[in-house]
Phi, psi and omega in degrees: 000123179283143183231148174282161179300319182296316180295320180295313180296325178294317179297316182293323177297321179294317180293319179295322178296321178297320176299321180297339178291342179086357185297323184289347179280343181291139177299325182295321178295313181299316179298321181293324179288322176295321177295321177298320177294320176299315180297321178300312182295317184288310186285334184249021182304314182299318179292322178299313181296320178296319180296319178293324176295317182293315185279324190234354182070025181288137174289152182307314184294318178297319179299320178290315182300315190265340185230298184299308183296316181294324179292319177297320178300314180295318180294321177299317179295314182296318180296317181290327189258357191305310183300320179294317179297322183286338187292144175294146180247133180296136173251115186289135176254155177295159183300333181296336180278072183296142178052041178230155176213162179209155179207162174251123184246115179286131176227150180295156180279326180135239181263120188246140173251128176242121176247118188252173185254169187273339191281333168233075193300326179268315181300314183280351173268312189272334178300309175291328178298322178301313179296321183293316181283327176299327179279353175092022180270161163267151193220141164245124180251127173245105176287165180284135177288348182283346172241076193296323180294319178293318179298317180296319179296319178295322185282326187261330186257317183305318181300337179288349180255354188233172178281106185291344177282341184247334186231122180233142176249122183241119178272163175147170181267204182301328181295319177293319177301319179295318178299318180296319182292340178284346182275168179269128180233163175263349176192140173238130177242118185234133172240126180166208186277160177296326180299311180288329177302322178294323177295318179299314180297320179297318179293320181294330182297332181301319182253011184052044181276131176293143186230141166246128180242124173248102194247344180093234188108157184287120183263116180269156166238149171235141182236113176287160177282078186303142190295315189260144181298327178299314180299320180296318180294317179298316179300315181298315180298315183293325177293314183296318181290330178287330182270302187270342182260006177247083180056038180055038178075013181269014178265145181293341179264003177289158180287132180265329177198162181241140174251127179220162172287148183306318185290345183257350188297316182294323177298316180294318179299317179299316178299317182293324176302314181298313186282337173296319178294318180295322183277319191243001176083175180294328180235089184304330181297326182268359186282341181063023184252330184261130180296156176273164174289143193297325179200175185293325180299314179292324178299313182294326177299314179293321179299318178296322175303311189283339182267000169303129188310311184287332175289316180302323180292339184271357181292123179243344176219136175071216178111348182283146182227141181232098188296320183298327181262001183053042183243133173236127180296147173308122190234133177242133177249145176243114179054056170293159180303135182292340179265007179284161181298327183292341178259358179244338180252155171299137185280310181052052178184172187279054180233125187234103176283142172246125180249127181266142179236159178297318176214151188296334178297338178292348180297330179299311180294322180298313180297319182289344179279356183238166179304151182300131181273160174293325179211148170241130179245115185244115179262093183200148172258358182289106184296325179295316178295321177300316179295322179294316178298321180294319187265336188251353177241161178231131180202165177300320177209160179226122183237130178260126171067023171198179178215144177069001178303322184293338180287331186273330187281117180292338182277356177251137177286141177248126180171176186251187176212144180065227185288348179267009172115181178205156188097148182224148180215190187096136179058221180294336178299328176292316177302313181295324182298324183259018179238153166254123181269096187282131177279127179235123180237147180228137179234151173272155175278355188273347178231154177204155174264089187298337184279002177269357182253144173291165006286150186276141175225166178296324179296320178296322177296317177300316182295321176297318183296310181290332178292316180295333177273002182053039180266088187291323175296320179298321179301314181297317182295321179294315180299322181278357180077015182267357177227120184242149182268147174272000180288164174226138180272355182277000000 
């Protein structure tokens, strides 16, 4: 729904005023909104799945695995843990602070803007929303216009489960997004491309608004020449389901390319051929298992990648494209040119390049020669290589012998570093992201540090010095005149 600037500003003023009433800070309000979100997911599961099928061609099981199920898991945790998350935490003070105490008190930030992406239309909208309402904020959510059925469901149905005075869903394209960014917010949470992320940051700078950016980046996997055939098969299956079974590779956490030793590449390709057939059938297009490309623009972008002459020559598995159905067969490339677009841009589609190296240890240098990835997936039992990847590379997350596992675990923060974004969420990390942890300190009138007040003397300087070093014996010696400073105040 398109909105005028005046109508938008009027709505935001109303929501901000509602936040000022203090109602959203109550535990009962937060619990009611989390319960409303739970009811939405449970009661509207069929509609959610249909919308995902319509916009992205997601299979029911994939939709449940990646969005419905993960959201229920997050909501169960938030509902169970809310009181604990809201509670003040003691901040320990040194012993010298006699008759004093301190604590950290989480408080909501205020009015929050969440701009979500199209590839996980419900997960990337509601996961941050859960954290924002659990923290007691009022929220404006803008779903992506590129998944219109999902956006419409969020805009028309979700509000019937929530407090409309505090939480609003606003649909629209880039023009609406631009209008929203011109407003004053207490926090902006954005999931999308680095190009738009820069626009978001520029707009936020006007009001010095804190921003969380979830931007993606090319995620590499490396596959060591694992000793046992069982390990090799498991690695191949986990890679394939993470790439072709996660919204057809249109997820920012999907694998963008694989690094292997030259001698192992043919073995890996053969394994993947076998498992592509086992997972997706002889004719993947008719299997109803692989999601479609989200729209024609994205399809043509991928088609242009694959029709580059030298890239086309590197296709060893798949490669067929059906424009009318927005379907691209699971496709594997072997050693496409490193300067091709498919190796420099995020793929966001079911195309998996394999790059061969002289030795797998060279993967560290290869990864470091490119922008920091959102995730690195390393399939290896080599402890030395694992330690090198841990200490010598930088990424949002590092997963050994699996992929996308870190997205599901509530106890792990999800987020990027460098060009793939900043800020982390999921589980309690979402609550913390949308909270300000206010420092609260209390002192008694019965004790004081007399040496912190002028007039200044050399002894007071000594006492400050030993106090900051928490040297309790030193404090006693200075007071008794048994420890003298070589300093001079002149």
